[in-house]
N, C-alpha and C positions, 0 to 999 in steps of 0.2 A: 845403559844409563836411561832413566825415565824424565822427560823433561815435560815441564807444565808451566802454562802462563797464567796468571792470576788477575784479575781485573778487581780494581777496589773503587767503589764509587763513596765518597766521603762527603758529607754535610755536616757540619760543626754546628749544634745550636739552629739558631734562626739565621746564621751568618749565611753569606754568597757560597752556595755548593761549587765545588770545582766541577769546571765545564768538561775537561777531559779525564778519562780514566786512569788511574795510575796503574802501570804494568810492572810486574815483577817477573822475570824469567828465571825459573828454579830447576837445577838439575840435580837430581839424587842417584848417586851411584848405587847399583845392585850386585855389586860382587860380593856384598855381604850377606845376600838372603840364600837360604838354604831352604830347599823344598823336598821334604820326604813324602814320598808317595807311598798310602799303606795300603789302600783299597781293602781295608779288613772289615769283613761281617762280623757284629757282636750282638750276642743275645741278651736282652736285659733280663733281670731276674722275674719281671711279668712275662717273659718268653715274646716281647716283640723284639724285631730285628731293627737295626740302625747299620749304616757303613759308614766308618771313619775313611773319608776318601784322601786326606792329605793334612798336611802340616805345613805351615810356612814360617821361618823363624827369620828374623830379621835384628838388628841391634836396638830398636826400639819396640817390638813386641812379638807375640807368638800368636797364630791363629789357626785354628782347626777346622776345616771344612768337613761337614759330614750330611748324610742322608738321613734324614729321621722321617720319612714320608709314612712306614709303618707304625710309628710309636704315638700311642693315645694320650700320655701324659708329658705334660713339659718336665723337661730336665736338663742337665747342665754338664759339661765337663770342667773337672779340675786338674791340673799338672801336678804329678807328685815323684819328687826325686828320688832315687835309691837311697839318700840319705834321709829322707823323709819330710823333707822342705815340700809344702803345697802353694800352688799357685792358682786361687781361685778367678772365675773371668772377671775381666773389668767389665765386658759387654756381651751379649748373645743374642743371638736372633735364631730362634728355634721355630721351623714349619714343618708340620706334617704333611702339607700340600704336595703332591707328586709333582716333581721337576723342580721344586724349589730346594736350594742349597741352605742348610742352616750353618751357623758358624758360631766360634767363641773366641774371642780376643784375651788375651794373656799378658803378663809381662814378658820379658825377653827372658829366654834359659840360653844355655851353653850346651850344646851337644856335644862338642869334644872334650868337656870337662866332666860330665856326669851322665848316668843314664837316667831317663826320664820314661815316665808311664801316663797314658792318659784314662782318666777315672770318671766314668760317669757317676752321677749322683743326683738325690733331690734335695729337698729343704732339709735342713737339720743337718748337712753333711751325711745323709744317709747314701752310702754306696750301693748301685743297683745292678753292678755288671761287674766283668771282668776288666781287670786292669790290661791296657794294651802299650806294649813297649813303643816307643817312637825309635826307629831304627832304619 
């Protein structure tokens, strides 16, 4: 379980602000979290190498973590099911700085129901490297 406390300070319009913070204790179960460690080196069509480190799947999102330190151009990952359905990223952070981890956040997938692939691509949905199966 992951626990966190959130402090909220609220001042409505020009009325008197609340003196004490509102405190909420939130506990999130982690038993639905799946981590797939890939540590897979991938050569892009440009010859640049990236390493897909891991994929984390939860009921609310799928996150791909990868090292793009050797990539010179920005690219993205989409998730493609064996049936052809595509999940583009909702949010991505790509860094080619050594030591920085890049990530791509997607809608949730269901590993037990279907086979999925990670596909590097650039603008206009142009695939720029091999598909990597999430297994």
